[in-house]
Structures are given as structure tokens and as C-alpha cells.
N, CA, C and O atoms as a printed pandas DataFrame, in Angstrom:
     atom_number atom_name residue_name chain_id  residue_number  x_coord  y_coord  z_coord
0              1         N          MET        A               1    0.850   -1.176    0.000
1              2        CA          MET        A               1    0.000    0.000    0.000
2              3         C          MET        A               1    0.891    1.232    0.000
3              4         O          MET        A               1    1.843    1.329    0.775
4              5         N          LEU        A               2    0.575    2.147   -0.859
5              6        CA          LEU        A               2    1.303    3.414   -0.906
6              7         C          LEU        A               2    0.648    4.417    0.024
7              8         O          LEU        A               2   -0.576    4.551    0.045
8              9         N          VAL        A               3    1.461    5.115    0.786
9             10        CA          VAL        A               3    0.979    6.206    1.623
10            11         C          VAL        A               3    1.709    7.455    1.146
11            12         O          VAL        A               3    2.910    7.608    1.370
12            13         N          ILE        A               4    0.980    8.336    0.492
13            14        CA          ILE        A               4    1.585    9.523   -0.115
14            15         C          ILE        A               4    1.406   10.699    0.830
15            16         O          ILE        A               4    0.287   11.036    1.220
16            17         N          GLY        A               5    2.502   11.307    1.187
17            18        CA          GLY        A               5    2.466   12.431    2.117
18            19         C          GLY        A               5    2.661   13.755    1.417
19            20         O          GLY        A               5    2.892   13.817    0.209
20            21         N          SER        A               6    2.564   14.814    2.202
21            22        CA          SER        A               6    2.805   16.147    1.660
22            23         C          SER        A               6    3.833   16.838    2.527
23            24         O          SER        A               6    5.012   16.488    2.473
24            25         N          GLN        A               7    3.424   17.812    3.327
25            26        CA          GLN        A               7    4.374   18.512    4.182
26            27         C          GLN        A               7    3.883   18.599    5.620
27            28         O          GLN        A               7    4.660   18.932    6.515
28            29         N          TYR        A               8    2.611   18.306    5.859
29            30        CA          TYR        A               8    2.050   18.349    7.197
30            31         C          TYR        A               8    0.728   17.605    7.158
31            32         O          TYR        A               8    0.510   16.827    6.229
32            33         N          TRP        A               9   -0.163   17.803    8.112
33            34        CA          TRP        A               9   -1.471   17.161    8.090
34            35         C          TRP        A               9   -2.216   17.620    6.849
35            36         O          TRP        A               9   -2.232   18.810    6.534
36            37         N          ASN        A              10   -2.832   16.683    6.146
37            38        CA          ASN        A              10   -3.541   17.002    4.908
38            39         C          ASN        A              10   -4.932   17.538    5.237
39            40         O          ASN        A              10   -5.914   16.797    5.206
40            41         N          SER        A              11   -5.007   18.830    5.552
41            42        CA          SER        A              11   -6.285   19.455    5.889
42            43         C          SER        A              11   -6.234   20.952    5.600
43            44         O          SER        A              11   -5.172   21.574    5.573
44            45         N          VAL        A              12   -7.424   21.500    5.387
45            46        CA          VAL        A              12   -7.610   22.937    5.211
46            47         C          VAL        A              12   -8.653   23.350    6.238
47            48         O          VAL        A              12   -9.627   22.627    6.448
48            49         N          HIS        A              13   -8.468   24.500    6.882
49            50        CA          HIS        A              13   -9.362   24.903    7.965
50            51         C          HIS        A              13  -10.176   26.138    7.609
51            52         O          HIS        A              13   -9.686   27.067    6.967
52            53         N          GLY        A              14  -11.435   26.123    8.045
53            54        CA          GLY        A              14  -12.322   27.257    7.891
54            55         C          GLY        A              14  -13.671   26.919    8.505
55            56         O          GLY        A              14  -14.100   25.767    8.459
56            57         N          ARG        A              15  -14.344   27.911    9.080
57            58        CA          ARG        A              15  -15.650   27.682    9.708
58            59         C          ARG        A              15  -16.804   28.080    8.812
59            60         O          ARG        A              15  -17.843   27.420    8.811
60            61         N          THR        A              16  -16.639   29.141    8.052
61            62        CA          THR        A              16  -17.731   29.622    7.217
62            63         C          THR        A              16  -17.389   29.408    5.744
63            64         O          THR        A              16  -16.236   29.155    5.396
64            65         N          GLN        A              17  -18.400   29.511    4.888
65            66        CA          GLN        A              17  -18.208   29.304    3.463
66            67         C          GLN        A              17  -17.166   30.268    2.919
67            68         O          GLN        A              17  -17.259   31.477    3.134
68            69         N          GLY        A              18  -16.181   29.739    2.220
69            70        CA          GLY        A              18  -15.126   30.549    1.625
70            71         C          GLY        A              18  -13.947   30.814    2.543
71            72         O          GLY        A              18  -12.891   31.235    2.070
72            73         N          GLU        A              19  -14.093   30.582    3.841
73            74        CA          GLU        A              19  -13.007   30.870    4.775
74            75         C          GLU        A              19  -11.813   29.933    4.569
75            76         O          GLU        A              19  -10.668   30.328    4.787
76            77         N          ALA        A              20  -12.076   28.710    4.157
77            78        CA          ALA        A              20  -10.982   27.761    3.935
78            79         C          ALA        A              20  -10.047   28.234    2.823
79            80         O          ALA        A              20   -8.860   27.908    2.828
80            81         N          MET        A              21  -10.576   28.999    1.875
81            82        CA          MET        A              21   -9.741   29.508    0.782
82            83         C          MET        A              21   -8.735   30.544    1.269
83            84         O          MET        A              21   -7.834   30.919    0.519
84            85         N          GLN        A              22   -8.868   31.014    2.508
85            86        CA          GLN        A              22   -7.917   31.957    3.095
86            87         C          GLN        A              22   -6.804   31.240    3.848
87            88         O          GLN        A              22   -5.844   31.878    4.280
88            89         N          ASP        A              23   -6.916   29.924    4.012
89            90        CA          ASP        A              23   -5.902   29.138    4.715
90            91         C          ASP        A              23   -4.775   28.814    3.741
91            92         O          ASP        A              23   -4.747   27.734    3.152
92            93         N          GLU        A              24   -3.847   29.752    3.575
93            94        CA          GLU        A              24   -2.776   29.599    2.593
94            95         C          GLU        A              24   -1.898   28.389    2.877
95            96         O          GLU        A              24   -1.492   27.686    1.951
96            97         N          GLU        A              25   -1.602   28.140    4.149
97            98        CA          GLU        A              25   -0.768   26.987    4.498
98            99         C          GLU        A              25   -1.488   25.681    4.151
99           100         O          GLU        A              25   -0.878   24.768    3.595
100          101         N          GLY        A              26   -2.774   25.587    4.474
101          102        CA          GLY        A              26   -3.545   24.389    4.156
102          103         C          GLY        A              26   -3.656   24.169    2.658
103          104         O          GLY        A              26   -3.552   23.036    2.189
104          105         N          LEU        A              27   -3.866   25.241    1.899
105          106        CA          LEU        A              27   -3.946   25.121    0.443
106          107         C          LEU        A              27   -2.616   24.685   -0.147
107          108         O          LEU        A              27   -2.581   23.898   -1.093
108          109         N          GLN        A              28   -1.512   25.199    0.411
109          110        CA          GLN        A              28   -0.197   24.776   -0.052
110          111         C          GLN        A              28    0.011   23.296    0.239
111          112         O          GLN        A              28    0.572   22.580   -0.590
112          113         N          THR        A              29   -0.429   22.830    1.395
113          114        CA          THR        A              29   -0.319   21.420    1.740
114          115         C          THR        A              29   -1.087   20.578    0.727
115          116         O          THR        A              29   -0.603   19.524    0.312
116          117         N          MET        A              30   -2.267   21.021    0.325
117          118        CA          MET        A              30   -3.067   20.281   -0.663
118          119         C          MET        A              30   -2.395   20.277   -2.032
119          120         O          MET        A              30   -2.422   19.261   -2.728
120          121         N          ARG        A              31   -1.785   21.412   -2.434
121          122        CA          ARG        A              31   -1.069   21.449   -3.716
122          123         C          ARG        A              31    0.120   20.494   -3.688
123          124         O          ARG        A              31    0.378   19.784   -4.660
124          125         N          THR        A              32    0.845   20.482   -2.566
125          126        CA          THR        A              32    1.992   19.584   -2.427
126          127         C          THR        A              32    1.536   18.135   -2.482
127          128         O          THR        A              32    2.171   17.310   -3.139
128          129         N          LEU        A              33    0.447   17.816   -1.800
129          130        CA          LEU        A              33   -0.099   16.457   -1.838
130          131         C          LEU        A              33   -0.476   16.075   -3.266
131          132         O          LEU        A              33   -0.165   14.972   -3.715
132          133         N          ALA        A              34   -1.145   16.980   -3.983
133          134        CA          ALA        A              34   -1.540   16.701   -5.367
134          135         C          ALA        A              34   -0.327   16.436   -6.250
135          136         O          ALA        A              34   -0.334   15.497   -7.046
136          137         N          ARG        A              35    0.720   17.260   -6.117
137          138        CA          ARG        A              35    1.942   17.046   -6.914
138          139         C          ARG        A              35    2.582   15.700   -6.580
139          140         O          ARG        A              35    3.059   14.997   -7.471
140          141         N          ASN        A              36    2.592   15.346   -5.293
141          142        CA          ASN        A              36    3.194   14.074   -4.892
142          143         C          ASN        A              36    2.384   12.878   -5.396
143          144         O          ASN        A              36    2.957   11.846   -5.746
144          145         N          ILE        A              37    1.059   13.012   -5.434
145          146        CA          ILE        A              37    0.219   11.946   -5.984
146          147         C          ILE        A              37    0.493   11.783   -7.477
147          148         O          ILE        A              37    0.656   10.664   -7.963
148          149         N          VAL        A              38    0.544   12.903   -8.205
149          150        CA          VAL        A              38    0.822   12.848   -9.644
150          151         C          VAL        A              38    2.185   12.221   -9.893
151          152         O          VAL        A              38    2.323   11.369  -10.771
152          153         N          TRP        A              39    3.196   12.633   -9.129
153          154        CA          TRP        A              39    4.530   12.067   -9.309
154          155         C          TRP        A              39    4.520   10.569   -9.043
155          156         O          TRP        A              39    5.129    9.803   -9.790
156          157         N          THR        A              40    3.835   10.147   -7.988
157          158        CA          THR        A              40    3.777    8.725   -7.660
158          159         C          THR        A              40    3.132    7.941   -8.795
159          160         O          THR        A              40    3.622    6.878   -9.178
160          161         N          LEU        A              41    2.022    8.470   -9.337
161          162        CA          LEU        A              41    1.345    7.787  -10.434
162          163         C          LEU        A              41    2.199    7.736  -11.692
163          164         O          LEU        A              41    2.094    6.792  -12.475
164          165         N          ASN        A              42    3.046    8.746  -11.895
165          166        CA          ASN        A              42    3.917    8.777  -13.073
166          167         C          ASN        A              42    5.293    8.175  -12.827
167          168         O          ASN        A              42    6.109    8.118  -13.747
168          169         N          SER        A              43    5.565    7.731  -11.621
169          170        CA          SER        A              43    6.921    7.286  -11.258
170          171         C          SER        A              43    7.387    6.089  -12.070
171          172         O          SER        A              43    8.590    5.903  -12.255
172          173         N          ILE        A              44    6.475    5.285  -12.551
173          174        CA          ILE        A              44    6.896    4.128  -13.350
174          175         C          ILE        A              44    7.511    4.568  -14.675
175          176         O          ILE        A              44    8.180    3.773  -15.336
176          177         N          ASN        A              45    7.295    5.819  -15.073
177          178        CA          ASN        A              45    7.881    6.354  -16.304
178          179         C          ASN        A              45    9.201    7.071  -16.052
179          180         O          ASN        A              45    9.781    7.646  -16.973
180          181         N          GLY        A              46    9.678    7.041  -14.816
181          182        CA          GLY        A              46   10.973    7.642  -14.487
182          183         C          GLY        A              46   10.970    9.152  -14.397
183          184         O          GLY        A              46   12.010    9.776  -14.608
184          185         N          LYS        A              47    9.841    9.755  -14.093
185          186        CA          LYS        A              47    9.782   11.218  -13.977
186          187         C          LYS        A              47   10.470   11.691  -12.705
187          188         O          LYS        A              47   10.583   10.948  -11.730
188          189         N          GLU        A              48   10.931   12.946  -12.731
189          190        CA          GLU        A              48   11.620   13.520  -11.577
190          191         C          GLU        A              48   10.637   13.990  -10.515
191          192         O          GLU        A              48    9.464   14.231  -10.801
192          193         N          LEU        A              49   11.126   14.117   -9.291
193          194        CA          LEU        A              49   10.325   14.625   -8.184
194          195         C          LEU        A              49    9.945   16.072   -8.455
195          196         O          LEU        A              49   10.782   16.838   -8.933
196          197         N          PRO        A              50    8.697   16.479   -8.163
197          198        CA          PRO        A              50    8.288   17.867   -8.420
198          199         C          PRO        A              50    9.048   18.857   -7.547
199          200         O          PRO        A              50    9.504   18.509   -6.458
200          201         N          LYS        A              51    9.185   20.091   -8.025
201          202        CA          LYS        A              51    9.874   21.131   -7.261
202          203         C          LYS        A              51    9.007   21.552   -6.089
203          204         O          LYS        A              51    7.783   21.615   -6.205
204          205         N          LYS        A              52    9.647   21.842   -4.949
205          206        CA          LYS        A              52    8.938   22.264   -3.743
206          207         C          LYS        A              52    8.689   23.758   -3.766
207          208         O          LYS        A              52    9.471   24.523   -4.331
208          209         N          GLU        A              53    7.581   24.170   -3.142
209          210        CA          GLU        A              53    7.294   25.589   -2.937
210          211         C          GLU        A              53    8.005   26.050   -1.674
211          212         O          GLU        A              53    8.370   25.234   -0.828
212          213         N          ALA        A              54    8.201   27.353   -1.548
213          214        CA          ALA        A              54    8.713   27.917   -0.302
214          215         C          ALA        A              54    7.613   27.728    0.760
215          216         O          ALA        A              54    6.434   27.918    0.461
216          217         N          LYS        A              55    7.981   27.363    1.973
217          218        CA          LYS        A              55    7.033   27.058    3.044
218          219         C          LYS        A              55    6.225   28.284    3.439
219          220         O          LYS        A              55    6.785   29.364    3.626
220          221         N          ILE        A              56    4.898   28.122    3.569
221          222        CA          ILE        A              56    4.010   29.173    4.064
222          223         C          ILE        A              56    3.563   28.769    5.451
223          224         O          ILE        A              56    3.051   27.665    5.633
224          225         N          ALA        A              57    3.742   29.630    6.428
225          226        CA          ALA        A              57    3.298   29.357    7.802
226          227         C          ALA        A              57    2.150   30.303    8.141
227          228         O          ALA        A              57    2.228   31.506    7.892
228          229         N          THR        A              58    1.090   29.746    8.710
229          230        CA          THR        A              58   -0.084   30.530    9.061
230          231         C          THR        A              58   -0.321   30.456   10.558
231          232         O          THR        A              58   -0.204   29.387   11.156
232          233         N          ASN        A              59   -0.656   31.596   11.171
233          234        CA          ASN        A              59   -1.019   31.634   12.573
234          235         C          ASN        A              59   -2.547   31.666   12.651
235          236         O          ASN        A              59   -3.166   32.631   12.202
236          237         N          PHE        A              60   -3.158   30.627   13.213
237          238        CA          PHE        A              60   -4.612   30.528   13.226
238          239         C          PHE        A              60   -5.246   31.343   14.352
239          240         O          PHE        A              60   -6.472   31.436   14.418
240          241         N          ILE        A              61   -4.464   31.921   15.217
241          242        CA          ILE        A              61   -5.003   32.759   16.297
242          243         C          ILE        A              61   -5.174   34.170   15.755
243          244         O          ILE        A              61   -4.202   34.838   15.403
244          245         N          ARG        A              62   -6.421   34.611   15.693
245          246        CA          ARG        A              62   -6.686   35.943   15.118
246          247         C          ARG        A              62   -7.269   36.860   16.143
247          248         O          ARG        A              62   -7.556   38.018   15.842
């Protein structure tokens, strides 16, 4: 079984509609997960590992 990771917990946080789209760190985690899934699926063709984004840190205390 393959377990594909990203950079942290695979989640995006928000309480109201549209608020999750403001969670930049969570969205980056989802993009990283998506790239890693694509790479894993294409790995049998010898493709290279995707380039990493610069880390985004979010403070959830507002």
C-alpha cells in the first residue's frame, strides 16, 4: 500500500463558506499532496520529483 504524504497534516481549515480559501498553508499542503500523488502515479515512467514551494506558515489565532 502506498501512503503519499505532503508537508504536514492534509487538511484545510475554515468555519464559514469561503473561509478555507484563506488558509494559505492548508492550500499549499493540498497542492503539495496533489503534486506528490501525480509524481507517484507517473513514477513508473521515471519522472523527476516535483519542485517544492517555499514554506508558508499561518497563525490561526486571530
